C-alpha positions as CSV (number, residue, x, y, z in Angstrom):
1,M,12.0,19.0,-5.6
2,T,13.0,21.7,-7.3
3,R,11.9,23.6,-10.6
4,Q,15.0,22.2,-12.3
5,Y,14.2,18.8,-11.1
6,F,10.6,18.7,-12.9
7,K,12.2,20.0,-15.9
8,S,14.6,17.3,-16.3
9,L,11.8,14.9,-15.5
10,S,9.5,16.2,-18.1
11,N,12.4,16.1,-20.7
12,A,12.9,12.7,-20.0
13,L,9.4,11.6,-20.4
14,K,9.2,13.6,-23.6
15,S,12.4,12.0,-25.0
16,H,10.9,8.6,-24.4
17,D,8.0,9.5,-26.5
18,L,5.6,9.6,-23.3
19,A,2.7,11.9,-24.0
20,E,-0.2,10.4,-22.1
21,P,-0.7,10.0,-18.1
22,V,2.0,8.0,-16.6
23,L,3.0,7.0,-13.2
24,V,6.5,7.9,-12.6
25,I,9.1,6.0,-9.9
26,D,12.4,7.9,-9.3
27,L,14.8,5.1,-9.0
28,E,17.2,7.0,-6.9
29,R,14.8,8.2,-4.6
30,L,13.5,4.6,-4.5
31,K,17.1,3.1,-3.8
32,H,17.3,6.0,-0.9
33,N,14.0,4.8,0.8
34,I,15.1,1.1,0.5
35,H,18.4,2.0,2.4
36,V,16.8,3.9,5.0
37,L,14.3,1.2,5.6
38,R,17.1,-1.3,5.7
39,E,18.7,0.6,8.4
40,T,15.7,1.2,10.5
41,L,15.1,-2.5,11.0
42,P,16.2,-3.8,14.3
43,R,19.0,-6.6,14.2
44,G,17.2,-10.0,13.6
45,M,13.9,-8.5,12.3
46,A,12.6,-9.8,9.0
47,Y,10.9,-7.6,6.6
48,R,7.9,-8.5,4.9
49,I,6.9,-6.5,1.6
50,V,3.4,-5.1,1.6
51,A,2.2,-5.9,-2.3
52,K,-0.8,-3.6,-2.3
53,S,1.5,-0.5,-1.8
54,L,3.9,-1.6,-4.5
55,P,1.5,-3.0,-6.9
56,S,3.8,-3.8,-9.8
57,I,5.6,-7.1,-10.5
58,E,9.1,-5.1,-11.6
59,L,8.7,-2.9,-8.6
60,L,8.4,-5.8,-6.3
61,E,11.2,-7.7,-7.8
62,F,13.3,-4.6,-7.2
63,V,12.4,-4.5,-3.7
64,I,13.1,-8.4,-3.2
65,K,16.3,-8.0,-4.6
66,K,17.7,-5.0,-2.4
67,M,15.9,-6.0,0.6
68,R,17.1,-9.8,0.3
69,S,13.3,-10.7,1.5
70,H,10.9,-13.2,-0.1
71,R,8.2,-12.1,2.3
72,L,5.2,-10.7,0.7
73,M,1.7,-9.4,2.0
74,S,-1.0,-9.6,-0.5
75,F,-4.5,-9.0,-0.1
76,N,-7.1,-10.6,-2.4
77,A,-7.3,-13.9,-4.3
78,E,-6.6,-12.2,-7.4
79,M,-3.2,-10.8,-6.1
80,I,-2.2,-14.0,-4.5
81,A,-2.7,-15.9,-8.0
82,Q,-0.5,-13.0,-9.5
83,L,2.4,-13.2,-6.9
84,L,2.4,-17.0,-6.9
85,K,2.8,-17.0,-10.3
86,A,5.6,-14.4,-10.4
87,F,7.3,-15.3,-7.2
88,P,6.4,-19.1,-6.6
89,E,9.0,-19.5,-3.8
90,A,7.9,-16.3,-1.8
91,D,5.9,-16.7,1.5
92,Q,2.5,-14.9,1.3
93,L,0.8,-13.4,4.3
94,L,-2.8,-12.4,3.9
95,G,-3.3,-8.8,5.2
96,K,-7.3,-9.3,5.4
97,P,-9.1,-12.4,5.8
98,L,-10.6,-13.9,2.6
99,P,-14.4,-14.7,2.5
100,A,-14.9,-18.6,2.7
101,K,-16.6,-18.9,-0.7
102,R,-13.7,-17.0,-2.4
103,L,-11.2,-19.1,-0.6
104,K,-13.1,-22.2,-2.0
105,S,-13.1,-20.7,-5.7
106,F,-9.5,-19.7,-5.4
107,F,-8.6,-23.2,-5.5
108,N,-10.8,-24.3,-8.0
109,D,-9.5,-21.4,-10.2
110,L,-5.9,-22.1,-9.5
111,P,-3.8,-23.4,-12.2
112,A,-2.6,-27.2,-11.7
113,G,0.8,-26.0,-12.0
114,L,0.5,-23.6,-8.8
115,K,-2.0,-25.9,-6.8
116,A,1.1,-27.2,-4.6
117,K,2.4,-23.8,-3.9
118,H,-0.5,-22.9,-2.0
119,Q,1.4,-24.2,1.0
120,R,3.5,-20.8,0.5
121,V,0.4,-18.8,1.8
122,Q,-0.6,-18.0,5.3
123,W,-4.4,-17.5,5.2
124,L,-5.7,-14.9,7.9
125,A,-8.4,-15.6,10.1
126,D,-10.0,-13.2,12.6
127,T,-12.8,-15.3,14.1
128,P,-13.2,-18.7,15.5
129,C,-16.4,-18.8,12.9
130,R,-13.8,-18.2,9.9
131,L,-11.4,-20.8,11.0
132,S,-14.2,-23.3,11.1
133,D,-15.3,-22.4,7.7
134,Y,-11.7,-22.5,6.6
135,D,-11.4,-26.0,8.3
136,D,-14.3,-27.4,6.2
137,I,-13.3,-26.3,3.1
138,A,-9.9,-27.5,3.6
139,R,-11.0,-30.9,4.6
140,A,-13.5,-30.9,1.6
141,L,-10.7,-30.1,-0.7
142,G,-8.2,-32.6,0.9
143,V,-5.3,-29.8,1.7
144,T,-3.8,-28.4,4.6
145,L,-4.1,-24.6,5.2
146,R,-1.4,-22.4,7.0
147,V,-3.4,-19.9,9.1
148,N,-2.4,-16.8,10.7
149,L,-4.6,-15.3,13.5
150,E,-5.3,-11.5,13.2
151,L,-5.2,-10.1,16.8
152,D,-6.9,-6.9,17.9
153,V,-4.3,-4.9,19.3
154,G,-6.4,-1.4,19.4
155,L,-7.4,-0.6,16.2
156,H,-10.7,-2.4,16.7
157,R,-11.1,-3.6,12.9
158,G,-11.7,-7.2,14.1
159,G,-9.3,-9.8,15.2
160,F,-8.7,-12.0,18.1
161,S,-8.7,-10.6,21.7
162,P,-6.7,-12.7,24.3
163,G,-8.6,-14.7,26.6
164,E,-11.8,-16.7,25.8
165,N,-11.9,-15.4,22.1
166,L,-8.5,-16.5,21.3
167,S,-8.9,-19.6,23.1
168,A,-11.9,-20.5,20.9
169,G,-9.7,-20.1,18.0
170,L,-7.0,-22.0,19.1
171,E,-9.2,-25.1,19.7
172,V,-10.3,-24.9,16.4
173,I,-7.0,-25.2,15.0
174,L,-5.9,-28.0,17.5
175,S,-9.0,-30.1,16.6
176,S,-8.4,-29.8,13.0
177,G,-6.5,-32.1,10.7
178,N,-6.4,-29.7,8.1
179,L,-5.3,-26.3,9.8
180,T,-2.0,-25.6,11.0
181,L,-1.0,-22.4,13.1
182,S,1.7,-20.2,11.1
183,G,1.8,-17.0,13.0
184,V,0.0,-14.3,14.3
185,M,-0.5,-10.5,13.0
186,G,-1.0,-7.4,15.0
187,Y,-1.6,-4.4,12.9
188,E,-1.5,-1.0,14.8
189,P,-1.7,2.2,12.5
190,H,-3.5,4.2,15.1
191,L,-0.2,4.2,17.4
192,T,0.9,7.2,15.3
193,K,-2.2,8.7,14.1
194,I,-4.3,9.4,17.3
195,P,-3.5,12.8,19.0
196,N,-0.4,12.8,20.9
197,I,-2.0,14.5,24.2
198,A,-2.4,13.6,28.0
199,G,-0.3,10.5,27.3
200,W,-2.9,8.9,25.3
201,R,-0.5,7.7,22.3
202,R,1.8,6.2,25.0
203,R,-0.7,4.4,26.8
204,A,-2.1,3.1,23.5
205,K,1.1,1.5,22.7
206,T,1.8,0.3,26.0
207,G,-1.9,-1.4,25.8
208,A,-1.0,-2.6,22.1
209,W,2.1,-4.7,23.4
210,Q,0.4,-5.9,26.3
211,I,-2.2,-7.3,24.2
212,L,0.4,-9.0,22.1
213,D,2.3,-10.6,25.4
214,N,-1.0,-12.0,26.6
215,S,-1.5,-13.3,23.3
216,Y,1.7,-14.9,22.8
217,R,1.5,-16.4,26.6
218,Q,-1.7,-18.1,25.9
219,I,-0.4,-19.6,22.4
220,E,2.5,-20.6,23.9
221,A,0.7,-22.1,26.8
222,R,-1.5,-24.1,24.5
223,F,0.6,-25.3,21.5
224,G,4.2,-25.4,23.6
225,K,7.4,-23.5,23.2
226,P,8.8,-25.1,20.2
227,V,5.9,-24.3,18.2
228,F,5.5,-20.7,19.4
229,D,9.2,-20.1,18.6
230,K,8.9,-20.9,14.9
231,L,5.5,-18.7,14.4
232,V,5.4,-15.4,12.2
233,R,5.0,-12.6,14.7
234,N,4.1,-10.0,12.1
235,T,3.1,-6.5,13.1
236,A,3.3,-2.7,11.8
237,G,2.9,-1.0,8.6
238,S,4.8,2.2,7.0
239,P,3.3,4.5,9.8
240,T,4.5,2.3,12.8
241,F,7.6,0.1,11.9
242,G,9.8,2.8,13.1
243,L,8.5,2.1,16.5
244,Y,10.0,-1.3,16.7
245,K,13.8,-1.2,18.3
246,D,13.9,-5.1,19.0
247,T,12.2,-8.5,18.7
248,R,10.5,-8.7,21.6
249,H,7.2,-8.0,20.5
250,S,7.6,-9.0,16.5
251,N,10.2,-10.8,14.5
252,E,8.9,-9.4,11.4
253,L,7.8,-5.9,10.2
254,A,5.4,-5.1,7.4
255,A,5.7,-1.9,5.2
256,G,5.4,-1.0,1.3
257,S,4.2,2.6,1.1
258,A,7.3,4.3,2.9
259,L,9.3,3.2,-0.1
260,V,7.6,5.3,-2.5
261,K,6.2,7.8,0.2
262,P,2.9,9.1,-1.3
263,S,1.7,12.3,0.5
264,D,-0.7,10.5,3.1
265,F,2.9,9.4,4.6
266,D,4.2,12.7,5.3
267,M,4.6,12.2,8.8
268,P,7.4,12.7,11.5
269,I,8.3,9.0,11.7
270,L,9.0,8.9,8.1
271,S,10.8,12.0,7.8
272,K,14.1,10.6,6.4
273,F,12.3,8.9,3.3
274,K,11.6,10.8,0.3
275,A,8.7,11.1,-2.1
276,A,9.5,8.7,-5.1
277,A,6.4,8.3,-6.9
278,F,4.6,10.9,-9.3
279,I,1.9,11.2,-11.6
280,A,2.6,13.1,-14.9
281,T,0.2,14.2,-17.3
282,P,-0.1,16.4,-20.2
283,A,-1.6,19.8,-20.4
284,L,-4.4,19.5,-23.0
285,K,-5.8,22.7,-23.0
286,V,-4.4,26.3,-21.7
287,S,-6.5,29.1,-21.6
288,R,-5.9,32.8,-19.9
289,G,-8.8,34.3,-17.6
290,I,-10.9,32.0,-15.7
291,Q,-14.5,31.3,-16.7
292,F,-16.9,28.9,-15.9
293,P,-19.6,27.1,-17.7
294,A,-22.6,29.4,-18.7
295,Q,-21.0,32.4,-16.9
296,E,-22.0,34.7,-19.9
297,F,-25.8,33.8,-19.0
298,S,-25.7,34.2,-15.4
299,N,-26.7,37.9,-15.3
300,G,-23.5,38.5,-13.0
301,A,-24.5,36.1,-10.5
302,I,-20.9,34.4,-10.6
303,G,-19.2,37.8,-11.6
304,D,-17.3,38.4,-14.5
305,M,-14.2,36.4,-15.8
306,R,-11.5,36.5,-13.5
307,D,-7.5,37.1,-14.1
308,G,-6.0,33.6,-14.0
309,T,-5.2,30.5,-16.0
310,K,-7.2,27.2,-16.8
311,V,-5.5,24.0,-17.5
312,F,-7.5,21.2,-18.5
313,V,-5.3,18.1,-18.2
314,H,-5.2,14.7,-19.9
315,G,-7.4,12.3,-17.6
316,G,-7.8,13.3,-13.8
317,Y,-9.8,12.6,-10.6
318,W,-7.0,10.8,-9.1
319,M,-6.0,10.8,-5.4
320,A,-3.4,13.3,-5.9
321,S,-2.3,17.1,-5.7
322,P,-0.6,19.1,-8.2
323,I,2.8,20.0,-7.3
324,Y,4.3,21.3,-10.7
325,P,4.1,23.7,-12.1
326,A,3.6,25.6,-8.7
327,G,0.6,27.6,-8.2
328,L,-2.0,25.1,-9.7
329,S,-5.0,23.7,-7.9
330,Y,-8.3,22.2,-8.3
331,S,-11.5,24.2,-8.9
332,D,-14.3,23.8,-6.3
333,V,-16.6,25.7,-8.7
334,F,-16.1,23.6,-12.1
335,G,-15.3,20.2,-9.8
336,R,-13.5,17.3,-10.8
337,S,-13.4,15.1,-14.0
338,S,-11.6,11.5,-14.7
339,N,-11.6,12.9,-18.5
340,Q,-10.3,16.3,-18.3
341,D,-9.5,17.5,-14.8
342,L,-9.2,21.0,-14.6
343,L,-6.4,23.2,-12.7
344,V,-6.4,26.9,-12.0
345,G,-3.5,29.0,-11.4
346,G,-2.5,32.7,-11.7
347,A,-2.7,34.9,-14.6
348,K,1.3,34.7,-14.9
349,Q,1.2,30.9,-14.8
350,K,4.0,29.7,-17.2
351,I,2.7,26.7,-18.9
352,S,1.6,25.6,-22.5
353,V,-0.4,23.0,-24.3
354,D,1.6,19.6,-24.1
355,D,3.8,20.6,-20.9
356,F,3.4,17.9,-18.2
357,V,1.6,18.8,-15.2
358,F,2.9,16.7,-12.2
359,L,0.9,15.3,-9.1
360,R,1.7,13.7,-6.1
361,P,-0.2,10.7,-5.3
362,H,-1.9,10.7,-1.7
363,Q,-1.3,6.9,-1.7
364,S,0.2,4.3,-3.9
365,E,-2.2,1.1,-3.8
366,A,-5.1,2.3,-5.6
367,V,-3.6,4.8,-7.3
368,F,-1.0,3.1,-9.3
369,L,-3.5,0.5,-10.8
370,Q,-4.8,3.4,-12.6
371,F,-1.9,3.6,-15.2
372,P,-1.0,1.2,-17.7
373,K,2.7,2.3,-17.6
374,I,5.3,3.2,-15.0
375,A,7.9,5.1,-16.1
376,V,11.4,4.5,-14.0
377,Y,13.3,7.6,-13.9
378,D,17.1,7.5,-13.1
379,R,19.1,10.7,-13.3
380,G,17.7,12.4,-16.1
381,R,16.6,9.6,-18.5
382,V,13.7,7.0,-18.4
383,V,15.7,3.9,-17.8
384,D,12.7,1.2,-18.0
385,I,8.7,0.8,-18.5
386,W,7.2,-0.9,-15.8
387,R,3.6,-2.4,-15.4
388,P,1.0,-2.4,-12.6
389,L,-0.5,-5.4,-11.3
390,A,-4.0,-6.5,-12.9
391,V,-6.7,-4.4,-11.2
392,S,-8.1,-6.4,-7.9
393,A,-10.4,-5.5,-5.0
């Protein structure tokens, strides 16, 4: 990303009368990332869009059309309801279990016109106890729930393990008249994040896939091959979908962050993807010389005013790092502010009041929800304004 790129982006925002903090998505870069993802998926592999990483109805709609996938991964009751309303025919898989009380209240809160659509949701369960709770709720409500079993493939963040634990969960489903098995999910982001020393990473991958194989054999033996063959076998996320070269261990891969590539995803396995999301915020105040609060009364304890430039921006404290103008950084002495964050730079820093400062988000799932507008930038122009999903936990 060159100086000219950000000058063009800044001019486009100003031409669109944007003068407050705004999230920016570069449409051309987003299209590039979608193409790379599509080319990376093995033959016969389905793709599930991770909604928390792309939390905007318009953004999700764009990816749905380009990827030709109506499979979504949602993460809480509020998000499920938003996505049911926007995409009533999409299949939703929960990315984390829903507390039993929230599952019950979800059905009570669901508008009448969407109640029948609950069958488009796969509810994630991680223990036999949670399955029993779901069974009780489903029976009381008079509904049938599709349940997907979370498998612990080495991340150790919960989930079923093959053997007695998984067997207990399967028996709850088999004895229930209100639960049906829709699939399994094995999430393994650790496979590209653990140190690649002494064969540790290779052994972890082999172990994860062995757990999947053992779990699949156990499920097939108890439910039969015709049922097993229809199950969703979901794995991966942005850090790991590139590990899969066929459909032996998975028939669908999940990813979202790779398509906008925040900086936490600057990793070798995603080297072909481009950063496509930025924060733009105006410089509210610019002053030459770096002086800190009450420095004039410190009797020299913190020194004299230093050469440099202070830039207070509109808003701040985002999970993001400044990238343009080059040379700006946060001040450890002054601290951070969500109202007027301070960035400091060199004495010759070229920036004026009302110029845009650009930051690159560390992640997308929480950061996107902090901005009321998403400016869609395409080759020199802002071509649309998208909106984020409503904030949910």
